[in-house]
C-alpha positions as CSV (number, residue, x, y, z in Angstrom):
1,M,-99.5,113.9,-226.6
2,A,-97.2,113.8,-223.5
3,A,-97.0,110.8,-221.3
4,T,-98.2,111.0,-217.8
5,S,-95.5,111.7,-215.2
6,T,-95.9,110.4,-211.7
7,L,-93.6,109.8,-208.7
8,D,-92.3,106.5,-207.6
9,K,-93.1,105.0,-204.2
10,T,-90.6,107.2,-202.4
11,G,-92.1,110.3,-204.0
12,T,-88.7,111.4,-205.2
13,T,-88.0,109.7,-208.6
14,P,-90.3,110.8,-211.4
15,L,-91.5,108.0,-213.6
16,S,-92.6,108.7,-217.1
17,G,-94.0,107.0,-220.1
18,E,-95.7,103.7,-220.0
19,R,-95.0,102.9,-216.3
20,A,-96.3,106.3,-215.2
21,D,-99.4,105.8,-217.4
22,L,-100.1,102.3,-216.0
23,L,-99.6,103.5,-212.4
24,A,-101.8,106.6,-212.9
25,E,-104.6,104.5,-214.3
26,L,-104.3,101.9,-211.5
27,R,-104.2,104.5,-208.8
28,K,-107.3,106.2,-210.2
29,A,-109.2,102.9,-210.2
30,R,-108.0,102.1,-206.7
31,F,-109.1,105.6,-205.5
32,F,-112.7,105.2,-206.8
33,L,-113.0,101.7,-205.3
34,K,-111.8,102.9,-201.9
35,F,-113.9,106.1,-202.2
36,T,-117.1,104.1,-202.2
37,T,-116.4,103.2,-198.5
38,R,-116.0,106.8,-197.2
39,D,-117.8,107.5,-194.0
40,L,-119.2,103.9,-193.7
41,T,-119.3,101.7,-190.6
42,D,-117.9,98.2,-190.5
43,E,-121.5,96.9,-190.6
44,Q,-122.4,99.0,-193.7
45,A,-119.2,97.8,-195.4
46,A,-120.1,94.2,-194.7
47,G,-123.8,94.6,-195.6
48,R,-125.4,93.3,-198.8
49,P,-128.0,95.9,-199.7
50,T,-128.7,94.3,-203.2
51,H,-129.7,90.8,-204.3
52,S,-126.0,90.2,-205.0
53,E,-123.8,88.4,-202.4
54,L,-121.3,91.3,-202.8
55,C,-120.4,93.8,-200.1
56,L,-118.0,96.8,-200.2
57,G,-115.5,95.3,-197.8
58,G,-115.6,92.0,-199.6
59,L,-115.0,93.6,-203.0
60,I,-111.9,95.4,-201.6
61,K,-110.7,92.1,-200.1
62,H,-111.2,90.4,-203.4
63,V,-109.3,93.1,-205.4
64,T,-106.5,93.0,-202.8
65,A,-106.2,89.2,-203.3
66,V,-106.3,89.5,-207.0
67,E,-103.7,92.2,-207.2
68,R,-101.4,90.3,-204.7
69,G,-101.8,87.1,-206.8
70,W,-101.1,88.7,-210.1
71,A,-98.1,90.7,-208.7
72,D,-96.8,87.4,-207.4
73,F,-97.3,86.0,-210.9
74,I,-95.3,88.9,-212.5
75,L,-92.4,88.2,-210.1
76,E,-92.5,84.4,-209.7
77,G,-94.4,83.1,-212.8
78,T,-96.9,80.3,-213.0
79,S,-95.8,78.7,-209.7
80,A,-97.4,81.7,-207.9
81,M,-100.9,80.5,-209.1
82,K,-102.6,77.2,-209.0
83,D,-103.9,75.5,-212.0
84,F,-107.7,75.4,-212.1
85,D,-107.7,71.6,-212.0
86,D,-105.5,71.5,-208.9
87,M,-107.7,73.7,-206.7
88,T,-109.1,72.1,-203.6
89,E,-112.4,72.7,-201.7
90,E,-110.4,74.9,-199.3
91,D,-109.1,77.0,-202.2
92,Y,-112.7,77.5,-203.3
93,A,-113.9,78.3,-199.8
94,G,-111.1,80.9,-199.5
95,R,-112.2,82.5,-202.8
96,V,-115.8,82.8,-201.4
97,D,-114.5,84.4,-198.2
98,E,-112.7,87.0,-200.3
99,F,-116.0,88.5,-201.2
100,R,-117.3,89.1,-197.7
101,M,-116.1,90.6,-194.5
102,L,-115.7,87.9,-191.9
103,P,-116.4,88.2,-188.2
104,G,-113.7,90.4,-186.6
105,E,-112.6,92.0,-189.9
106,T,-112.9,95.8,-190.0
107,L,-113.1,98.2,-192.9
108,A,-110.0,99.9,-191.6
109,G,-108.2,96.6,-191.7
110,V,-109.4,95.7,-195.1
111,L,-108.3,99.1,-196.5
112,A,-104.9,98.9,-194.8
113,A,-104.3,95.5,-196.4
114,Y,-105.2,96.9,-199.7
115,D,-102.8,99.8,-199.2
116,E,-100.0,97.4,-198.4
117,V,-100.6,95.4,-201.6
118,A,-101.0,98.6,-203.7
119,A,-97.6,99.9,-202.4
120,R,-95.9,96.7,-203.3
121,T,-97.4,96.6,-206.8
122,D,-96.5,100.3,-207.3
123,D,-92.9,99.6,-206.3
124,M,-92.8,96.6,-208.6
125,V,-94.0,98.6,-211.6
126,A,-91.4,101.3,-210.9
127,T,-88.5,98.8,-210.6
128,L,-89.4,95.8,-212.8
129,P,-86.5,95.5,-215.3
130,D,-88.8,94.7,-218.3
131,L,-92.6,95.0,-218.7
132,S,-92.3,92.6,-221.6
133,S,-91.2,89.7,-219.5
134,T,-93.7,86.9,-220.0
135,W,-94.8,83.8,-218.1
136,P,-97.1,80.9,-219.1
137,L,-100.6,81.3,-217.6
138,P,-101.8,78.6,-215.2
139,K,-104.4,76.2,-216.7
140,A,-107.9,77.6,-216.3
141,P,-111.0,77.6,-218.6
142,W,-111.1,81.4,-218.8
143,F,-107.6,81.9,-220.3
144,Q,-107.5,81.9,-224.0
145,D,-103.9,83.0,-224.2
146,E,-100.9,80.8,-223.4
147,S,-98.9,83.5,-221.6
148,W,-99.1,87.1,-220.4
149,S,-96.4,89.7,-220.1
150,A,-96.0,91.8,-217.0
151,R,-97.6,94.7,-219.0
152,R,-100.7,92.5,-219.9
153,V,-101.0,91.5,-216.2
154,L,-101.0,95.1,-215.1
155,M,-103.7,95.9,-217.7
156,H,-105.7,93.0,-216.2
157,I,-105.3,94.4,-212.7
158,I,-106.4,97.8,-213.8
159,A,-109.5,96.3,-215.6
160,E,-110.4,94.1,-212.6
161,T,-110.1,97.0,-210.2
162,S,-112.1,99.3,-212.5
163,Q,-114.8,96.7,-212.9
164,H,-115.2,96.2,-209.2
165,A,-115.1,99.9,-208.5
166,G,-118.3,100.1,-210.7
167,H,-119.8,97.2,-208.7
168,A,-118.9,99.1,-205.5
169,D,-120.5,102.3,-206.7
170,I,-123.8,100.5,-207.2
171,I,-123.6,98.9,-203.8
172,R,-122.8,102.2,-202.1
173,E,-125.7,103.9,-203.9
174,A,-128.0,101.1,-202.6
175,I,-126.7,101.7,-199.0
176,D,-127.3,105.4,-198.7
177,G,-127.6,107.0,-202.2
178,A,-124.0,108.3,-202.2
179,K,-122.2,108.0,-205.5
180,S,-118.5,107.9,-206.4
181,M,-119.0,110.0,-209.5
182,G,-121.7,112.3,-210.8
């Protein structure tokens, strides 16, 4: 089976093998997440049509923050993330605000911020010297491993994005019946 081939950020240098495969999967997950917002108003993107507190704009904000944070971790290590025990009330409030669109935020702005983070991550994947480079994880009750490689972090970003694309599909269907797939 041949590895996926994709172009780097500049669109000129073909990537192949593992890096191309990782980027292809991440780009597919991002596409489906963003696709759920097609033709929506800011109000619809901020709305909560289910019993959940989640909204489409908030999911994209959250995935943007998650991808940015994990990309920082790949580049800077544990210092890029706070230990769970060191989080403040402001940190928790900021996490809550990631899941909703705040007054003055627009869907176009949320999508633009996501595109910026995505471009940075794509460039990092294409140019990182070694996907096996490893950092210790910050302390948190949900981490069972002691450290993750850049490769493992990228798989986590893909899984997180895919999971939230599924959430977004349900929310979009509740708004107007539109589906991302099927």
